[in-house]
C-alpha positions as a Markdown table, in Angstrom:
| # | Residue | x | y | z |
|---|---|---|---|---|
| 1 | Met | 9.3 | -22.1 | -2.3 |
| 2 | Pro | 7.0 | -21.9 | 0.8 |
| 3 | Tyr | 5.2 | -18.7 | 1.5 |
| 4 | Ile | 4.0 | -17.2 | 4.8 |
| 5 | Phe | 0.7 | -15.2 | 4.5 |
| 6 | Asp | 1.0 | -11.9 | 6.4 |
| 7 | Arg | -0.5 | -8.4 | 6.8 |
| 8 | Phe | 2.3 | -6.0 | 5.7 |
| 9 | Ala | 0.7 | -2.8 | 6.9 |
| 10 | Gly | -2.4 | -1.5 | 8.6 |
| 11 | Pro | -5.1 | -1.1 | 9.1 |
| 12 | Ala | -3.9 | 2.5 | 9.7 |
| 13 | Gln | -4.9 | 6.0 | 8.5 |
| 14 | Val | -3.0 | 7.5 | 5.6 |
| 15 | Ser | -1.2 | 10.9 | 6.0 |
| 16 | Asn | -1.2 | 13.6 | 3.4 |
| 17 | Ala | 2.6 | 13.2 | 2.9 |
| 18 | Ala | 4.4 | 10.3 | 1.2 |
| 19 | Ala | 5.2 | 7.8 | 3.9 |
| 20 | Thr | 6.7 | 4.3 | 3.8 |
| 21 | Lys | 4.1 | 1.7 | 4.8 |
| 22 | Phe | 6.6 | -1.2 | 4.7 |
| 23 | Thr | 10.1 | -2.2 | 3.7 |
| 24 | Val | 10.9 | -5.7 | 2.5 |
| 25 | Ser | 13.4 | -7.4 | 4.9 |
| 26 | Ala | 16.8 | -8.6 | 3.8 |
| 27 | Gly | 16.8 | -12.1 | 2.4 |
| 28 | Glu | 13.1 | -12.0 | 1.7 |
| 29 | Ser | 10.8 | -11.5 | -1.3 |
| 30 | Trp | 7.2 | -10.3 | -0.7 |
| 31 | Ile | 4.2 | -10.5 | -3.0 |
| 32 | Val | 1.4 | -7.9 | -2.4 |
| 33 | Asp | -1.9 | -9.8 | -2.9 |
| 34 | His | -4.4 | -7.4 | -1.5 |
| 35 | Ile | -4.6 | -3.6 | -1.0 |
| 36 | His | -7.7 | -2.3 | 0.8 |
| 37 | Val | -8.4 | 1.4 | 1.1 |
| 38 | Gln | -11.5 | 2.7 | 2.9 |
| 39 | Asn | -12.9 | 6.2 | 2.9 |
| 40 | Pro | -15.3 | 6.6 | 5.8 |
| 41 | Ser | -15.7 | 10.3 | 5.3 |
| 42 | Ala | -18.5 | 12.3 | 3.5 |
| 43 | Ala | -16.2 | 13.6 | 0.8 |
| 44 | Thr | -14.0 | 12.2 | -2.0 |
| 45 | Val | -10.3 | 11.8 | -1.0 |
| 46 | Thr | -7.5 | 11.0 | -3.4 |
| 47 | Phe | -5.0 | 8.2 | -2.9 |
| 48 | Thr | -1.5 | 7.8 | -4.2 |
| 49 | Met | 0.8 | 4.7 | -3.8 |
| 50 | Ser | 4.2 | 3.8 | -5.1 |
| 51 | Ile | 6.8 | 1.1 | -5.1 |
| 52 | Gly | 10.0 | 2.9 | -4.2 |
| 53 | Ala | 10.4 | 6.5 | -3.1 |
| 54 | Asp | 7.4 | 8.5 | -4.3 |
| 55 | Ala | 7.9 | 10.0 | -7.7 |
| 56 | Ala | 5.8 | 10.2 | -10.9 |
| 57 | Gly | 7.7 | 7.2 | -12.3 |
| 58 | Thr | 7.2 | 4.9 | -9.3 |
| 59 | Arg | 3.4 | 5.5 | -8.8 |
| 60 | Leu | 0.9 | 2.7 | -9.2 |
| 61 | Leu | -2.0 | 5.0 | -8.4 |
| 62 | Asp | -1.7 | 8.8 | -8.7 |
| 63 | Ala | -4.3 | 10.9 | -7.0 |
| 64 | Tyr | -6.9 | 8.2 | -7.5 |
| 65 | Pro | -10.3 | 9.5 | -6.2 |
| 66 | Ile | -12.0 | 7.3 | -3.7 |
| 67 | Gly | -15.6 | 8.5 | -3.2 |
| 68 | Ala | -17.3 | 9.2 | 0.1 |
| 69 | Gly | -18.1 | 6.0 | 2.0 |
| 70 | Gln | -16.4 | 3.9 | -0.7 |
| 71 | Val | -13.8 | 1.1 | -0.6 |
| 72 | Leu | -11.1 | 0.4 | -3.1 |
| 73 | Asp | -9.9 | -3.3 | -3.2 |
| 74 | Leu | -7.0 | -4.2 | -5.4 |
| 75 | Tyr | -5.5 | -7.7 | -6.0 |
| 76 | Pro | -2.3 | -6.8 | -7.8 |
| 77 | Gln | 0.3 | -9.6 | -7.3 |
| 78 | Tyr | 3.2 | -7.1 | -7.0 |
| 79 | Gln | 6.5 | -8.8 | -6.2 |
| 80 | Leu | 8.9 | -6.7 | -4.1 |
| 81 | Asp | 12.5 | -7.8 | -3.2 |
| 82 | Ala | 14.8 | -7.1 | -0.3 |
| 83 | Ala | 15.0 | -3.4 | 0.6 |
| 84 | Glu | 12.2 | -2.3 | -1.7 |
| 85 | Ile | 9.6 | 0.0 | -0.1 |
| 86 | Phe | 5.9 | 0.7 | -0.5 |
| 87 | Gln | 4.8 | 4.2 | 0.0 |
| 88 | Ala | 1.3 | 5.9 | 0.1 |
| 89 | Phe | -0.4 | 9.2 | 0.9 |
| 90 | Ala | -3.8 | 10.8 | 0.6 |
| 91 | Gly | -5.1 | 14.1 | -0.5 |
| 92 | Thr | -6.6 | 14.7 | 3.0 |
| 93 | Asn | -4.7 | 13.8 | 6.2 |
| 94 | Asn | -5.9 | 10.9 | 8.3 |
| 95 | Ile | -9.1 | 10.1 | 6.6 |
| 96 | Leu | -8.4 | 7.0 | 4.4 |
| 97 | Thr | -7.6 | 3.7 | 6.1 |
| 98 | Leu | -5.1 | 1.4 | 4.4 |
| 99 | Thr | -4.4 | -2.4 | 4.8 |
| 100 | Ile | -2.0 | -4.4 | 2.8 |
| 101 | Asp | -1.8 | -8.2 | 2.8 |
| 102 | Gly | 0.4 | -10.6 | 1.0 |
| 103 | Arg | 2.9 | -13.4 | 1.0 |
| 104 | Lys | 6.5 | -13.5 | 2.3 |
| 105 | Ser | 9.2 | -15.9 | 1.1 |
| 106 | Ile | 12.5 | -16.4 | 2.9 |
| 107 | Leu | 15.2 | -16.7 | 0.3 |
| 108 | Gly | 18.3 | -18.9 | 0.5 |
């Protein structure tokens, strides 16, 4: 099955309320290959992300601390199918910058 490499979200700042960063389109399957989170501030900021609506049972990271001036790079290989969503939020509004890259596959 051929894949199309794409940026799914960002770079964009992360709010302090759970927000959908992308939704997988109908008839597609997406694989998240790279999640990049940057903290340009002088203070530690927490980061939370989930597949599906934010809840304790859907979180991949829960209030994970990212230090001042630090970067978090993950290479997870998460597969998401049609209509699944990816959500994220930060402990402090509009400080962290999030970019998500991966592969799309058109099904059928």
